[in-house]
C-alpha positions in Angstrom: 110.5 118.0 88.9 112.7 116.0 91.2 111.6 114.3 94.4 113.5 116.8 96.6 111.4 119.7 95.1 108.0 118.2 96.1 106.9 118.8 99.7 104.3 116.8 101.6 102.0 119.9 101.8 102.1 120.2 98.0 101.1 116.6 97.5 98.4 116.8 100.2 96.9 119.9 98.6 96.9 118.3 95.2 95.3 115.2 96.6 92.5 117.3 98.1 91.6 118.5 94.6 90.9 114.9 93.5 87.4 113.4 93.4 86.8 111.1 96.4 87.0 108.0 94.1 90.4 109.1 92.9 91.5 109.8 96.5 90.5 106.3 97.4 92.5 104.9 94.4 95.5 107.0 95.5 95.4 105.7 99.0 95.1 102.1 97.7 98.1 102.5 95.4 100.1 104.2 98.1 99.3 101.4 100.6 100.4 98.8 98.0 103.6 100.7 97.3 104.4 100.9 101.0 103.8 97.2 101.6 106.0 96.4 98.6 108.7 98.6 100.1 108.5 96.8 103.4 108.7 93.4 101.7 111.7 94.5 99.6 113.5 95.6 102.7 112.6 92.4 104.6 110.6 94.3 107.2 107.2 93.0 108.3 104.5 95.6 107.7 102.8 96.9 110.9 100.0 94.6 111.9 96.5 96.0 111.7 94.4 95.7 114.8 90.9 94.5 114.0 88.2 97.0 114.8 85.8 94.3 116.1 85.9 94.3 119.9 88.1 97.4 120.0 85.8 99.0 122.7 84.9 95.8 124.5 86.8 96.8 127.6 84.3 99.7 128.1 81.4 97.3 128.9 78.0 96.8 127.2 76.5 99.6 125.2 73.7 101.7 126.7 70.2 100.4 125.9 67.8 102.2 123.7 65.7 103.1 126.8 68.8 104.6 128.5 69.6 106.7 125.5 66.0 107.9 125.3 65.9 108.8 129.0 69.2 110.8 128.6 67.7 112.7 125.6 64.6 113.5 127.6 66.7 114.9 130.5 68.9 116.9 128.2 66.2 118.4 126.1 63.5 118.6 128.8 63.8 122.3 129.4 64.6 123.4 125.9 63.9 126.1 124.8 64.3 128.1 128.0 62.4 131.3 128.6 65.0 132.9 131.0 67.1 134.6 128.3 
């Protein structure tokens, strides 16, 4: 089977049949292959933005008390009898 005969959808569908551990191995090997391709072509791979602090611009997280109060407000009249 030549490369031209294989579609993305076929590969994706086959990858879904793999066990999760094999899917992770596939992703790891594909990432390594892509990085090697970038290096061979003299292209810097895309930089990865660290996840730490990604949402820092949104301000501090709500406190446990705020979350509990919101839950009480949401579920306060559940179940309703007006149905």
